[in-house]
C-alpha positions in Angstrom: -25.3 -15.8 -13.6 -28.3 -17.9 -13.0 -27.7 -20.7 -10.4 -24.5 -19.3 -9.2 -23.7 -16.8 -6.4 -20.7 -14.9 -5.2 -18.6 -17.0 -2.8 -19.9 -20.4 -4.1 -17.1 -23.0 -4.2 -17.3 -24.8 -7.6 -15.5 -27.4 -9.5 -14.6 -26.0 -12.9 -12.4 -26.9 -15.8 -10.0 -24.0 -16.3 -6.8 -23.5 -18.1 -3.2 -23.4 -16.8 -1.8 -19.8 -17.0 0.3 -20.7 -19.9 -2.8 -22.2 -21.7 -0.9 -25.5 -22.3 -3.8 -27.6 -20.8 -6.7 -27.4 -18.5 -7.8 -29.3 -15.5 -10.8 -29.7 -13.2 -10.0 -27.7 -10.0 -12.0 -26.0 -7.2 -12.4 -22.3 -7.3 -14.4 -19.6 -5.7 -16.7 -17.2 -7.7 -15.9 -13.6 -7.0 -18.1 -11.9 -9.5 -21.5 -10.7 -8.7 -24.8 -11.2 -10.7 -24.4 -10.1 -14.3 -26.1 -10.7 -17.6 -23.0 -12.3 -19.0 -22.6 -16.1 -18.9 -18.9 -15.5 -17.7 -17.9 -16.0 -14.1 -14.8 -14.4 -12.5 -13.2 -17.0 -10.2 -10.3 -17.3 -7.9 -8.4 -20.7 -7.9 -8.1 -22.9 -4.8 -5.2 -25.3 -4.1 -4.2 -28.0 -1.7 -0.6 -26.9 -1.7 -0.3 -25.0 1.6 3.3 -24.0 1.5 5.1 -21.2 -0.3 2.0 -19.0 -0.3 2.4 -15.5 -1.7 1.0 -12.3 -0.1 -2.7 -12.4 0.0 -2.9 -16.2 -0.5 -4.2 -18.0 2.6 -5.3 -21.2 4.0 -9.1 -21.4 4.3 -10.2 -21.6 7.9 -13.5 -23.4 7.2 -12.4 -25.7 4.2 -14.4 -28.7 5.3 -17.6 -26.7 6.0 -17.2 -25.1 2.5 -17.3 -28.6 0.9 -13.7 -29.3 0.3 -12.1 -32.7 1.2 -8.6 -31.5 2.1 -7.2 -28.4 3.7 -7.0 -25.8 0.9 -5.7 -22.4 0.2 -6.9 -19.4 -1.9 -4.4 -18.8 -4.7 -3.6 -15.4 -6.3 -5.2 -15.3 -9.7 -8.4 -14.1 -11.4 -9.8 -16.1 -14.3 -12.9 -15.5 -16.4 -14.7 -18.7 -17.3 -17.9 -19.5 -19.2 -20.6 -20.7 -16.7 -21.0 -23.9 -18.9 -17.5 -25.0 -17.7 -18.6 -25.3 -14.1 -19.1 -28.9 -13.3 -20.9 -28.4 -9.9 -21.3 -26.2 -6.9 -19.5 -27.9 -3.9 -20.2 -25.3 -1.1 -20.0 -21.8 0.1 -17.2 -19.9 1.7 -17.6 -19.2 5.4 -17.8 -15.5 6.6 -14.3 -15.6 8.0 -12.9 -16.9 4.7 -15.0 -14.3 2.8 -13.5 -11.5 4.8 -9.9 -12.8 4.1 -10.7 -13.2 0.4 -12.0 -9.6 0.2 -8.9 -8.3 1.8 -6.8 -10.4 -0.5 -8.5 -8.9 -3.6 -8.1 -5.4 -2.4 -4.4 -6.2 -1.9 -3.8 -8.0 -5.3 -5.8 -5.3 -7.3 -4.3 -2.3 -5.2 -7.7 -1.1 -4.1 -8.1 1.0 -1.0 
C-alpha cells in the first residue's frame, strides 16, 4: 500500500451499501501494509445523531484534517487504492484507541 498508512484519513470514491451509486466521502484506512492494491476503510460521516454501538464522534476531528465535526460509522469497505483522491490527515491517538475498540466490538474479537 505505497503512500498510504493505517489511520490515514482519506477522501475516496466508494459505493453506497446497495451499490446504487458512489460518492466522494471521507474514510479512515484500517488495513496495514500489504502487497495488494486494495485498502480496507471505515466510513466517516458528519451525521452525529443516531449513532449505533461502536460508532463515535471523533474527538480530534479538526486536527485530523476534517472541516466539520464527524463520526466513525460502522462498516468495512475494500477499495482499490486508485480510488483515493487524497490524504487529508491522520487520526489522533485518542481516536485510534476508540476505533480499535469499535473494530473489536463489530467483529466480535476479544
